[in-house]
C-alpha positions in Angstrom: 65.4 22.6 47.5 68.5 21.2 49.0 72.0 22.0 47.9 72.4 18.4 46.6 69.3 18.7 44.5 70.5 22.0 43.1 73.9 20.5 42.2 72.2 17.5 40.5 70.0 19.8 38.5 73.0 21.9 37.4 74.9 18.7 36.4 72.0 17.3 34.4 71.6 20.7 32.7 75.3 20.9 31.9 75.5 17.4 30.5 72.2 17.9 28.5 73.3 21.3 27.2 76.7 19.9 26.2 75.2 16.9 24.4 72.6 19.1 22.6 75.5 21.4 21.5 77.2 18.4 20.0 74.0 17.3 18.2 73.1 20.8 16.9 76.6 21.9 15.8 77.4 25.6 15.9 74.9 26.5 18.6 76.9 25.9 21.8 76.9 28.7 24.3 79.9 27.7 26.6 79.6 26.0 30.0 77.2 28.5 31.7 75.1 28.9 28.5 74.9 25.1 28.1 73.7 24.7 31.7 71.0 27.2 31.1 70.0 25.7 27.7 69.9 22.2 29.4 67.8 23.3 32.3 65.4 25.2 30.0 65.4 22.2 27.7 64.4 20.0 30.6 61.4 22.3 31.3 60.5 22.4 27.7 60.6 18.6 27.4 58.6 18.2 30.6 55.9 20.5 29.2 55.9 19.4 25.5 56.4 15.7 25.6 53.4 14.8 27.7 51.2 16.9 25.4 52.5 15.0 22.4 52.1 11.6 24.2 55.8 10.9 24.3 56.9 9.0 27.3 59.8 6.7 27.9 61.8 5.2 30.8 65.3 3.9 30.6 67.0 1.6 33.1 68.3 4.5 35.2 66.2 7.5 36.1 69.2 9.8 36.0 70.0 8.7 32.4 66.3 9.2 31.5 66.4 12.8 32.9 69.5 13.6 30.9 68.0 12.3 27.7 64.7 14.2 28.3 66.7 17.4 29.0 68.9 16.8 26.0 66.0 16.4 23.7 64.4 19.5 25.0 67.6 21.4 24.7 68.0 20.2 21.1 64.5 21.5 20.3 65.4 24.8 22.1 68.6 25.2 20.1 66.8 24.5 16.9 64.3 27.2 17.7 67.1 29.6 18.7 68.8 28.8 15.3 65.6 29.6 13.5 65.1 32.9 15.3 68.8 33.9 14.6 68.3 33.4 10.9 65.5 35.9 10.7 
């Protein structure tokens, strides 16, 4: 993995985690936490969506990656919220 690819992954994770934190209010984890949630959300979406038959492509692959990661991060934040309530 090149340094450029790593920077892109971190940026996508940061943006996706930040957007997910806005969607699911009260579950933001700060910049580093949002990056981690965004990256984990991207992996979650990459695993879950094909199994559910969900697939989409927007005009720009970068935007599509951010949306995928954000949706996965929202799911992850909702799961974390459920676990915290117990």
